[in-house]
N, C-alpha and C positions, 0 to 999 in steps of 0.2 A: 440628763435624764437618769434618774435613780433606778428605773426599772429595766436597765440594760445589763445583760450579761455578755461576756466575751468568751467564745468557745470555738472549738474546731468545727468547720463546716461539715454538715451531715449530707449524705447523698440526696435526701429529700429537699435540701436547701438550694440545689443547683439552679432551678428555674428562677427563684427569687434573686439569687446572686447575679445570674445572667441579666435579668431585668435592670438591676441596679447599675451594672457595668454599662449596658447599652444606653440607658437613660442618662447616666452621668456624662458619658462621652458626648451625647447629642446636645446636652444643655451646656456643660462646662466648656466645650470646645467649639461651639457653633460659630463663633467669629474668628477662630484660630485655624482649625483644620478644614480642608476642602469639603464643601457642602455635599458634593456628590458622594464622597467617601462616607460621610456621616449618615446620609440618607440610605446608603446601601448596607449599613450594619444590620446584621441578621440575628434576631433572637435565637432562631433555631440553630444557626451555626455556633453561636456563643454557648448554647446549652450543650451541643455536641463537643465543643472544645473543653468545656468544664468537666463533662463526663469523662473524657480522656485524661485530663489533668488530675482529676480526683484520685486516680489510682497511684499517682507518683508525686504529687505536690500537695502541700497543705495550705488551705485557705482558712482564715480565721474570720468569724462573723461576729457582729454585734447583733444581739437578739433582744427584742422586747419580751420580757418575761411574762407579761400578762397576755399578749396576743400571739406569741411565738413567731412574730414577723421578723424577718431579717431586715435590719436597718442600716447595715454597713458591712464592709468586707475589706480585708487586707491580706496580702501575701508577702512573706519575708523569708530570709535565709541568708546563706553565704552569698557573697558578691557574685553577680552573673557576668559582669563585664570588667575584667581586671586589666584591660588594655589602656586605660587612661592613667593619668599621673597621680591618682588618689589611692595608691596601693595600700596605704595604711588603714583604709576603711575596709574591714573584713566582713561586715554585715550589710545587708541591703533590704530596704522595704521596696518591693517591686511594684506595688500599687496599693493605694488606700482610697476607698470610695465610700461615701455616705449617700444614702437614698435621697434623691432630690426632694426638697421640701422639708428636710430634717437637718439642714445645716445649722451651725451655731447652737447646737444642743449638747455639745461636749462628746458626741459620738466619735468624731474623728480624733479628738484628743485621747480618748480612752483606747481607741485602736492603736494609735501611735505609741502610747506608753506601754501597752501590752506587748507590742512587737519589740520595743526596746528591751523590755524585761526578758522576753523569751530569747532574744538574740544574746543577751548577757548570759543567760543560763546555758546557751550553746557554746560559750567561750569567746564570743566576739567582744572587741574593745571599742570599736567605733562603727557607726552605721551611716549609710548614705541613702538618700532618696532623690530621684530625678523627677522633674516636672517640666511641662512645656514653659518656655521662657515667657510667653505672652499670657500665661494663666495667672494673672495677678492675685485673684482670691486665694489660690493654693499657695502661692509664694508667700503671701502675708501670713497664712496659717502656719506654714513650716517655720517661718521666722519667729512667729509668736510662741512657737513650741521650742525655741532655742536653737533652731537650725542655723548654721553658719554657711553663707554662700561660698561655695568652693570654686565653681567655674562652670564652663559650658561644654557641651558636645552636641552633635547632630544625631537625629534619629529619622529614619525613613518610615513614613506612615502613608500607606496607600500610594506609593510611588513618588511622594514628595518629601523633601527634607525639611525638618523643623528643628529649631534650636531648643535644647533642653538645658536647664540649670540644675546643678546638684547642690543639695544641702547636706552638711555633715553634722553629726551628733556624737558627742562622747557618750559611751555607755559606762555608767558609773557602777 
């Protein structure tokens, strides 16, 4: 999509970002994560969390220039979890989501490349992104973007453990 700009999330974007996050989880993880957990995801709670995070964390959005609609979101920075064996990866994409219905329009690619460039500007040399092991579409996307499968770890979501896989990228 040529009419997309990538920029820092504005406070007035919070509700749209929350909707993207909730809808993405419910669609992408419907056969992976516990159904009850997904059904209980709350838009109001996500809005509240994003309002709190907005003060201390940076979210980057993909925005349709013509409609001002937020069509994707990512968050990235220094590694959050340095307890694994991938210590040479100093940057991390914590999450990358595209509005359901707009996949395969290069929005995710633009967000990933933007995060990679910003992480480079921050002095990082390598970055990692984790995704659910059973999330095949995301895994194929990260591989198509040059990610190298590094390994696995477990993450507790809603009281249940799920395997994640990490993809590493050189930041050139």
